[in-house]
C-alpha positions as CSV (number, residue, x, y, z in Angstrom):
1,X,4.8,34.9,-79.2
2,X,3.2,34.9,-75.8
3,X,5.2,35.0,-72.5
4,X,3.8,32.9,-69.7
5,X,5.4,33.1,-66.2
6,X,4.2,30.3,-63.9
7,X,4.5,31.0,-60.1
8,X,4.0,27.4,-59.0
9,X,7.1,25.3,-58.6
10,X,7.3,22.6,-61.2
11,X,9.8,19.7,-61.2
12,X,11.1,19.5,-64.7
13,X,11.4,15.8,-65.6
14,X,11.3,16.0,-69.4
15,X,7.6,15.2,-69.8
16,X,6.9,19.0,-70.0
17,X,8.7,19.1,-73.4
18,X,5.6,18.3,-75.4
19,X,3.3,20.0,-77.8
20,X,0.5,22.1,-76.2
21,X,2.0,22.0,-72.6
22,X,1.0,25.6,-72.1
23,X,-2.4,25.2,-73.7
24,X,-3.4,22.0,-71.9
25,X,-2.2,23.1,-68.5
26,X,-2.7,26.9,-68.6
27,X,-5.0,27.7,-71.6
28,X,-2.3,29.6,-73.5
29,X,-2.5,28.7,-77.2
30,X,0.0,29.2,-80.0
31,X,3.7,30.2,-80.0
32,X,4.7,30.6,-76.4
33,X,7.6,30.9,-74.0
34,X,6.9,29.5,-70.5
35,X,9.1,30.3,-67.5
36,X,9.0,28.7,-64.1
37,X,11.2,27.6,-61.1
38,X,11.8,24.2,-59.7
39,X,14.2,21.2,-59.5
40,X,15.2,19.2,-62.5
41,X,15.2,15.4,-62.5
42,X,15.4,14.0,-66.0
43,X,15.9,10.3,-66.2
44,X,17.5,8.6,-69.1
45,X,14.1,7.3,-70.3
46,X,12.9,10.9,-70.7
47,X,16.1,12.3,-72.3
48,X,15.8,13.8,-75.8
49,X,19.6,14.4,-76.2
50,X,20.8,11.0,-77.6
51,X,24.4,12.0,-76.8
52,X,23.5,12.3,-73.1
53,X,21.6,9.0,-73.4
54,X,24.7,7.3,-74.9
55,X,26.9,8.7,-72.1
56,X,24.3,7.8,-69.5
57,X,24.3,11.4,-68.3
58,X,20.9,12.2,-66.6
59,X,20.1,15.9,-65.8
60,X,19.4,16.9,-62.2
61,X,19.6,20.1,-60.1
62,X,18.0,21.1,-56.9
63,X,16.7,24.4,-58.2
64,X,16.6,25.8,-61.8
65,X,15.1,28.6,-63.8
66,X,13.3,26.8,-66.6
67,X,12.2,28.0,-70.0
68,X,10.0,26.1,-72.5
69,X,9.6,27.5,-76.0
70,X,7.0,26.1,-78.4
71,X,6.6,27.3,-81.9
72,X,4.3,26.0,-84.6
73,X,5.1,25.3,-88.3
74,X,8.8,25.0,-87.8
75,X,11.3,22.3,-88.5
76,X,14.1,21.0,-86.3
77,X,16.8,23.1,-87.9
78,X,14.8,26.2,-87.2
79,X,14.3,25.2,-83.6
80,X,18.0,24.8,-83.2
81,X,18.4,28.4,-84.5
82,X,15.7,29.5,-82.0
83,X,17.5,27.7,-79.2
84,X,20.9,29.3,-80.0
85,X,19.2,32.7,-80.3
86,X,17.6,32.3,-76.9
87,X,21.0,31.3,-75.4
88,X,22.5,34.5,-76.8
89,X,19.7,36.5,-75.3
90,X,20.4,34.8,-71.9
91,X,24.1,35.5,-72.3
92,X,23.6,39.1,-73.2
93,X,21.3,39.7,-70.1
94,X,23.7,37.9,-67.8
95,X,26.5,40.3,-68.9
96,X,24.3,43.1,-67.4
97,X,24.9,41.6,-64.0
98,X,28.4,40.1,-64.2
99,X,31.7,40.6,-65.9
100,X,32.0,39.2,-69.5
101,X,35.4,37.7,-68.5
102,X,33.7,35.3,-66.2
103,X,31.1,34.1,-68.7
104,X,31.6,31.9,-71.7
105,X,29.4,30.2,-74.2
106,X,30.0,27.0,-76.2
107,X,27.1,26.3,-78.6
108,X,24.0,26.0,-76.4
109,X,25.9,25.9,-73.1
110,X,26.7,28.9,-70.9
111,X,29.5,28.7,-68.3
112,X,30.3,31.0,-65.4
113,X,33.8,30.9,-63.9
114,X,34.4,27.7,-65.9
115,X,31.5,25.8,-64.4
116,X,28.3,24.9,-66.3
117,X,25.3,27.2,-65.7
118,X,22.8,26.0,-68.3
119,X,21.2,23.0,-69.9
120,X,19.4,23.2,-73.2
121,X,17.8,21.0,-75.9
122,X,15.8,21.6,-79.1
123,X,13.5,19.0,-80.7
124,X,10.3,18.7,-82.6
125,X,7.0,16.9,-82.4
126,X,4.6,16.3,-85.4
127,X,2.9,19.5,-84.3
128,X,5.5,22.0,-83.1
129,X,9.1,22.8,-82.4
130,X,10.2,22.7,-78.7
131,X,13.1,24.1,-76.7
132,X,13.9,23.5,-73.0
133,X,16.6,25.7,-71.5
134,X,17.3,26.0,-67.8
135,X,19.8,27.9,-65.6
136,X,20.9,26.6,-62.2
137,X,19.6,28.7,-59.3
138,X,21.4,26.9,-56.5
139,X,24.7,25.0,-56.7
140,X,23.4,21.7,-55.5
141,X,21.9,18.5,-56.9
142,X,23.8,18.2,-60.1
143,X,26.1,15.3,-61.1
144,X,28.9,17.8,-62.2
145,X,30.4,21.0,-60.8
146,X,27.9,23.8,-61.7
147,X,27.6,27.5,-61.3
148,X,24.4,29.2,-60.4
149,X,22.4,32.5,-60.4
150,X,22.5,32.6,-56.6
151,X,26.3,33.0,-56.5
152,X,26.0,35.8,-59.1
153,X,23.4,37.6,-56.9
154,X,20.7,37.4,-59.7
155,X,17.0,37.2,-58.7
156,X,15.8,34.3,-60.9
157,X,12.2,35.4,-61.1
158,X,13.0,38.9,-62.2
159,X,15.7,37.7,-64.5
160,X,13.4,35.1,-66.0
161,X,10.5,37.6,-66.7
162,X,12.9,40.1,-68.2
163,X,14.5,37.6,-70.5
164,X,11.2,36.2,-71.7
165,X,10.0,39.7,-72.5
166,X,13.2,40.4,-74.4
167,X,12.8,37.2,-76.4
168,X,9.2,38.1,-77.3
169,X,10.2,41.5,-78.4
170,X,12.9,40.0,-80.7
171,X,10.5,37.5,-82.2
172,X,7.8,40.1,-82.9
173,X,10.5,42.3,-84.5
174,X,11.6,39.4,-86.7
175,X,7.9,38.8,-87.7
176,X,7.6,42.4,-88.7
177,X,10.9,42.3,-90.6
178,X,9.8,39.4,-92.7
179,X,6.5,41.0,-93.6
180,X,7.7,44.4,-94.6
181,X,9.9,43.5,-97.6
182,X,9.0,42.9,-101.2
183,X,10.4,39.9,-103.2
184,X,13.2,40.3,-105.7
185,X,13.3,38.7,-109.2
């Protein structure tokens, strides 16, 4: 798993959730987690979450910390596991900055002080499994009341890089764990 932090601002509109985004745009091949900052403006036509499509609930925010995960040779169920695992890593790292009493998690959603902090979706293409997860940086531009990293006093770039590195360490540890055992009869 390769971490790739992108310094340029990118507006996430859903079209980045594709196979080989990191390879085509930045030359990084293979399993990767990409982090960047920028607004979110996902129209219904680009939505992957059919529940949101049915509810006509587009995603928007003026400033978010985005993460894209791409893994090869995985199925949708495995990517949902990866998504939830990544959410737990985010949650754990947030508790280093703020009180656990103010944070909550419901599936792949994180809340701060009862307001939604995150968005997340897992899907697959014929080539790879994909996850997009993002945390609000600023409290504006969303169609619902949201919380944000700014109100928590968290530097999004530093936090993003730290979380990406922690995720890569865990993935590498899991790879090692699955290769060090013998089979049983």
